[in-house]
C-alpha positions in Angstrom: 50.6 14.5 0.1 49.7 11.3 2.0 48.6 8.9 -0.7 48.8 5.7 1.3 48.4 3.0 -1.3 47.4 2.4 -4.9 46.0 -0.9 -6.3 45.4 -1.9 -9.9 43.2 -5.1 -9.6 42.8 -5.2 -13.4 43.5 -3.0 -16.4 40.1 -1.3 -16.0 40.2 -0.5 -12.3 42.3 1.6 -9.9 42.0 1.9 -6.1 43.6 4.7 -4.1 43.8 5.0 -0.3 44.5 8.3 1.5 45.8 8.7 5.0 44.4 11.8 6.6 47.3 13.5 8.3 46.5 17.0 7.4 44.4 19.5 9.2 41.1 20.7 7.8 42.7 24.0 6.9 45.6 22.4 5.1 43.3 20.2 3.1 40.8 22.8 2.1 43.6 25.3 1.1 45.0 22.6 -1.3 41.8 22.2 -3.2 39.5 24.0 -5.6 36.0 23.2 -4.6 32.7 24.2 -6.3 29.9 26.0 -4.5 28.0 22.9 -3.6 31.0 21.2 -2.0 32.0 24.2 -0.1 28.4 24.4 1.4 28.4 20.7 2.2 31.8 20.7 4.0 31.1 23.9 5.9 27.8 22.4 7.3 29.5 19.3 8.6 29.7 19.5 12.4 32.6 17.0 12.8 36.1 17.8 11.7 36.7 14.1 11.1 33.9 14.1 8.5 35.1 17.4 7.0 38.6 16.0 6.6 37.1 12.7 5.2 35.1 14.7 2.6 38.2 16.8 1.6 40.5 13.8 1.4 38.2 12.2 -1.1 38.6 15.4 -3.2 42.3 15.0 -2.8 42.1 11.5 -4.1 40.0 12.7 -7.1 42.9 15.0 -7.9 45.3 12.0 -7.7 43.1 10.4 -10.4 43.3 13.6 -12.5 39.7 14.7 -11.8 38.4 18.0 -10.4 35.6 18.5 -7.9 33.4 19.5 -10.9 33.8 16.0 -12.4 31.9 14.4 -9.6 28.2 14.6 -9.0 25.6 12.6 -6.9 22.2 11.2 -7.9 19.0 11.4 -6.0 20.0 8.4 -3.9 23.3 9.9 -3.0 25.4 7.7 -5.2 28.5 9.3 -6.7 29.0 9.5 -10.5 31.7 10.8 -12.8 30.8 13.0 -15.8 32.8 10.9 -18.2 30.7 7.8 -17.4 33.3 5.8 -15.5 32.1 4.1 -12.3 33.2 5.4 -8.9 32.7 4.4 -5.3 33.9 6.3 -2.3 34.5 5.5 1.4 36.1 7.0 4.5 36.6 5.9 8.1 38.4 7.9 10.7 41.8 8.7 9.3 41.6 6.8 6.0 39.6 7.3 2.8 39.5 5.5 -0.5 38.2 5.8 -4.0 37.8 3.1 -6.7 37.3 4.1 -10.3 36.6 1.6 -13.1 35.0 0.9 -16.5 32.6 -1.5 -14.8 30.3 -1.1 -11.7 32.3 -1.3 -8.5 31.9 -0.7 -4.7 34.4 -0.1 -1.9 34.3 0.2 1.9 36.8 0.9 4.7 36.1 0.2 8.3 38.1 0.3 11.5 38.5 -3.1 13.2 36.6 -2.8 16.4 35.3 -5.4 18.9 31.8 -4.0 18.8 31.2 -5.4 15.4 30.6 -8.8 17.1 27.5 -7.3 18.8 25.8 -6.6 15.5 27.0 -9.7 13.6 23.6 -11.4 13.6 22.2 -8.3 11.8 24.3 -8.7 8.7 25.4 -12.4 8.7 23.5 -15.6 8.1 25.2 -18.2 5.9 28.7 -17.0 7.0 28.1 -18.2 10.6 28.6 -21.7 9.2 32.3 -21.2 8.7 33.1 -18.4 11.2 34.8 -19.5 14.4 33.6 -17.5 17.4 36.6 -18.1 19.4 39.2 -17.4 16.7 41.7 -14.7 17.5 40.9 -13.3 14.0 37.1 -13.3 14.5 36.9 -9.5 14.6 39.0 -9.3 11.4 36.9 -11.9 9.7 33.7 -10.0 10.6 35.1 -6.7 9.4 36.0 -8.3 6.0 32.5 -9.6 5.7 30.9 -6.2 6.7 33.2 -4.3 4.2 32.4 -6.8 1.5 28.7 -6.5 2.0 28.8 -2.7 2.2 30.8 -2.6 -1.1 28.2 -4.8 -2.7 25.4 -2.6 -1.5 27.1 0.5 -2.9 27.7 -1.3 -6.2 24.1 -2.7 -6.6 22.3 0.4 -5.1 18.9 -1.1 -4.9 16.4 -0.2 -2.2 15.4 -3.2 -0.1 18.7 -5.1 -0.5 19.4 -6.8 2.8 23.0 -7.6 3.9 21.7 -10.7 5.7 19.2 -12.0 3.3 20.5 -11.1 -0.1 24.3 -11.2 0.1 26.7 -13.9 1.0 30.5 -14.2 1.3 32.1 -17.6 0.7 34.8 -18.9 3.1 38.1 -17.1 2.9 41.6 -16.9 4.5 42.7 -13.5 5.6 46.2 -14.1 4.2 44.7 -14.6 0.7 43.2 -11.1 0.6 40.6 -12.2 -1.9 37.3 -14.1 -1.9 34.0 -14.4 -3.8 30.7 -13.0 -2.9 27.2 -13.1 -4.3 24.1 -10.9 -4.5 20.9 -13.0 -4.7 18.0 -10.5 -5.0 14.7 -11.4 -6.6 15.6 -12.6 -10.1 19.1 -11.1 -9.9 22.0 -13.5 -9.1 25.5 -12.3 -9.6 29.0 -13.3 -8.6 31.6 -10.7 -7.6 35.4 -10.9 -7.0 36.3 -9.4 -3.7 39.7 -8.0 -2.8 40.4 -7.0 0.8 43.4 -5.4 2.5 44.2 -5.1 6.2 46.3 -2.2 7.4 46.9 0.0 10.5 43.9 -1.6 12.3 41.6 -1.0 9.3 40.1 -3.2 6.6 39.3 -2.1 3.0 37.3 -4.3 0.7 36.2 -3.7 -2.9 33.9 -5.6 -5.2 34.3 -6.1 -8.9 32.1 -8.1 -11.3 
């Protein structure tokens, strides 16, 4: 089973990353899915998305959970029946799950040049320290995007803008950690960000 990596950022939180090397058939045959999940996965038109969905269920099993332990609210946010906090992500051949006693968010993205085209849609303050001509510019942008996506999943508030309401302080890629803020109406909160680069992908997760 291709469990790629496990992190324990603190005593309350665990992150697991899965590398999708199996076929759709191999994945689905290894799982016991409830009726809703079977309907969802069978209606997905892309095998990449099907395998991403199933690999998340494989990660749940690695945590000791079954498909029935997971449910989604009206906004599509995942929850666990035991009250622990969970966040889920998948991108191409990787998926990840973070589970904690506190609210958390996670995101994985493939590092691609086209992120520079949309940078001004999710970055404001961060342009002050980014260097456009840096050979790690795409990597920096991907860390910022993953961080803001993780914050969005954690906060789950309609109207939250990546550009206007979130900011990521300067960081060094080798440090694999930074600080980010949500500043939304009367809510101002600081988050610890951990990020990890691997196989041309970036994973970032947010913890209060």
